[in-house]
C-alpha positions in Angstrom: 4.5 7.2 -2.6 0.7 7.2 -2.7 -0.6 6.1 0.8 -2.4 3.1 0.4 -6.8 3.5 0.5 -7.9 -0.2 2.4 -11.7 -0.8 1.6 -14.6 -2.7 3.8 -18.0 -3.0 2.7 -20.7 -5.5 3.3 -21.1 -5.0 -0.9 -20.0 -8.8 -1.4 -18.5 -9.3 -5.3 -21.6 -10.4 -6.9 -22.4 -6.3 -8.2 -20.9 -3.4 -9.6 -21.1 -1.5 -6.2 -16.7 -1.8 -5.5 -16.3 -1.5 -8.6 -17.8 1.4 -8.9 -16.2 2.5 -5.6 -13.0 1.6 -7.1 -13.3 3.4 -10.2 -14.7 6.9 -8.3 -11.2 6.0 -6.6 -9.2 5.7 -9.4 -10.9 8.9 -10.7 -9.2 11.2 -8.1 -6.0 9.9 -7.8 -5.3 7.0 -10.8 -1.9 6.2 -8.6 -3.9 4.5 -5.4 -3.3 1.8 -4.2 -6.2 0.2 -2.9 -6.4 -2.8 -0.6 -9.7 -4.9 -0.6 -9.7 -5.5 3.1 -13.5 -7.2 3.2 -15.9 -6.8 0.9 -18.3 -9.7 3.2 -19.2 -7.7 6.6 -23.3 -9.0 6.7 -25.4 -6.9 5.3 -26.1 -3.6 7.7 -24.1 -5.4 10.6 -22.2 -2.0 12.0 -20.9 -4.1 14.5 -19.2 -7.4 12.7 -17.6 -4.3 10.7 -16.4 -2.3 13.7 -14.3 -5.3 15.0 -13.1 -6.2 11.7 -11.7 -3.1 11.2 -10.5 -3.0 14.6 -8.4 -6.7 13.7 -7.1 -5.2 10.5 -5.8 -1.4 10.7 -3.1 -1.9 12.8 -1.1 -4.2 10.1 -0.9 -1.3 7.8 1.7 1.4 7.0 1.7 5.3 8.3 -0.6 7.3 6.2 -2.9 4.4 5.3 -7.0 5.3 4.5 -9.3 3.1 5.7 -12.9 3.1 3.6 -15.6 1.6 6.1 -19.2 1.2 4.2 -21.2 -0.5 6.3 -24.6 1.8 5.8 -27.8 1.2 6.5 -28.5 5.0 6.9 -27.9 5.4 3.6 -28.9 8.6 2.3 -30.0 10.0 5.7 -28.5 13.1 7.5 -26.5 10.7 9.5 -22.8 12.4 9.0 -20.3 12.0 7.0 -17.0 11.9 9.1 -13.1 11.7 8.8 -11.1 10.4 12.1 -7.5 10.4 12.8 -5.7 7.9 14.4 -2.7 6.2 14.9 -1.0 8.3 11.9 -4.0 6.8 9.7 -6.8 8.1 8.5 -10.9 6.1 8.1 -13.4 7.2 6.5 -17.0 6.5 6.6 -21.0 7.5 7.8 -21.1 8.8 11.3 -22.9 5.0 12.7 -20.3 3.3 15.4 -18.7 1.9 12.5 -15.1 3.5 14.4 -16.3 2.8 17.9 -13.3 0.3 18.7 -10.7 2.9 17.2 -12.1 5.6 19.1 -11.6 3.4 22.0 -8.1 1.9 21.1 -6.8 5.8 20.0 -7.8 7.9 22.5 -5.8 10.5 21.2 -7.8 11.1 17.7 -9.9 14.0 15.6 -13.0 13.6 14.1 -14.1 15.4 11.4 -17.7 16.2 10.0 -17.1 16.1 6.2 -19.2 19.3 4.8 -17.0 20.2 2.0 -18.9 19.2 -0.8 -16.1 20.2 -3.5 -14.7 17.4 -2.7 -17.3 14.4 -3.2 -19.0 13.4 -6.8 -20.5 15.8 -9.0 -24.0 13.9 -8.6 -24.6 12.5 -5.1 -26.9 9.2 -5.6 -28.8 9.0 -2.0 -28.5 5.0 -2.2 -24.7 5.1 -2.7 -22.5 7.5 -0.8 -20.2 4.7 -1.0 -19.0 5.8 -4.7 -19.9 9.4 -4.2 -18.6 10.9 -1.1 -16.4 8.5 0.9 -14.9 7.0 -1.9 -13.7 10.5 -3.2 -13.3 11.9 0.2 -10.2 9.7 0.5 -8.4 9.8 -2.7 -8.4 13.7 -1.6 -6.9 13.0 1.1 -4.6 10.0 -0.6 -3.8 13.2 -2.8 -2.3 15.4 0.7 -5.7 17.2 0.9 -5.4 18.1 4.7 -7.8 17.2 6.6 -9.2 20.7 8.2 -9.9 21.1 4.5 -12.6 18.8 4.6 -15.1 20.2 7.7 -15.0 21.2 11.5 -13.9 19.2 14.2 -16.8 17.5 16.7 -17.0 15.6 19.5 -20.3 13.9 19.6 -19.1 10.4 17.7 -21.9 8.2 17.2 -21.0 5.0 19.2 -21.5 1.3 19.8 -21.7 -0.2 23.6 -18.2 -0.6 25.2 -16.7 -3.7 23.8 -15.1 -4.2 27.3 -18.3 -5.2 29.1 -20.1 -7.2 29.8 -18.5 -10.4 29.6 -19.7 -11.9 25.7 -18.6 -13.2 21.9 -17.8 -10.5 19.9 -17.2 -12.3 16.6 -17.9 -15.5 15.4 -15.4 -16.4 12.5 -15.5 -18.5 9.8 -14.4 -21.5 10.6 -17.0 -21.1 13.9 -14.3 -19.7 16.7 -15.7 -18.0 19.1 -14.2 -14.4 19.8 -14.5 -13.6 23.7 -13.9 -9.2 24.3 -11.4 -10.9 27.0 -8.1 -9.6 26.6 -4.5 -11.4 27.9 -4.5 -11.6 31.3 -7.6 -13.8 32.2 -6.4 -17.3 32.0 -9.4 -19.1 33.5 -12.5 -21.3 32.9 -15.1 -20.0 31.1 -19.0 -20.8 30.9 -20.9 -20.2 27.4 -24.3 -21.4 27.3 -23.9 -24.0 30.2 -21.0 -25.5 29.0 -17.6 -25.4 30.7 -14.6 -24.3 28.9 -11.0 -24.9 31.1 -8.1 -25.6 28.2 -5.7 -23.8 27.4 -4.0 -24.3 23.9 -1.5 -22.4 22.3 -2.1 -23.4 19.0 -5.8 -24.8 17.0 -4.2 -27.7 16.3 -2.5 -29.1 19.7 -3.9 -31.9 20.7 -6.3 -34.3 18.7 -9.3 -34.5 20.3 -12.8 -32.7 19.5 -13.3 -30.6 23.3 -13.5 -27.5 23.9 -10.7 -25.1 24.2 -9.7 -21.4 24.8 -6.9 -20.1 23.1 -5.2 -16.2 22.2 -5.9 -14.9 18.6 -4.3 -13.0 16.4 -6.6 -10.2 17.3 -5.9 -10.1 20.5 -8.8 -11.7 22.6 -9.9 -15.0 23.9 -11.2 -17.2 21.7 -13.0 -20.5 22.1 -12.3 -23.3 19.5 -12.1 -26.8 18.6 -9.7 -28.9 16.6 -11.5 -29.4 13.3 -14.7 -28.2 14.3 -17.0 -25.3 14.4 -17.4 -24.4 18.8 -20.0 -21.7 16.9 -22.1 -24.8 16.4 -21.1 -27.4 19.6 -22.0 -24.3 22.2 -25.2 -23.0 19.7 -23.3 -19.9 20.2 -24.4 -16.7 18.5 -22.3 -13.3 19.2 -23.4 -11.6 21.9 -24.3 -14.3 24.0 -22.3 -14.4 27.8 -19.4 -15.6 28.3 -18.1 -15.7 32.8 -15.8 -17.6 34.6 -16.1 -20.0 36.9 
């Protein structure tokens, strides 16, 4: 069976970019199984991409290859890398996109991709997603060994820690505010001067419009409101401080 190749980008779907990436993969492995994780990461928002990848990767089977292209440094000297972790592979620019995977999967390996024979023949300085990351992922799906792509490194770029300080790390399209609080802490919270003291088991529990906390599917504590946007009520943005009362 061919491994799954997932795609996570900030390309959107209005342009040819996503289709071209898929074409570059299929040109190397016509049997590839391609899954669109999302193409709606806000432009150049590496943190949003890192969170989305963290929330999704464990749902995929062993052998899956994740391609992440949120790449404001495209064409510069930032490195293309492959991460091996959790019996999966991750292919992306070395810009911090895999930070949360590094922390979650301490037994990992990182390779700096320098073997240009796995790139497309003509590499555009503005489209490494198509010309580098896609064909490298396809080569992996064809069984090329990790060691064939380059040497291991131990100095990959990292984003700030996901664990501290306590803060909102993601706001989803429903306006739920995802914090970096993990299970084991059920205390009243304060965000932007408002206290959230109620905990609920599911979003529709209760019929009022008060703010409440709930354990979300990604394993983090969320602040929500039934039928509305907690982010709007709190005037919240990613990075806002969260504290316990």
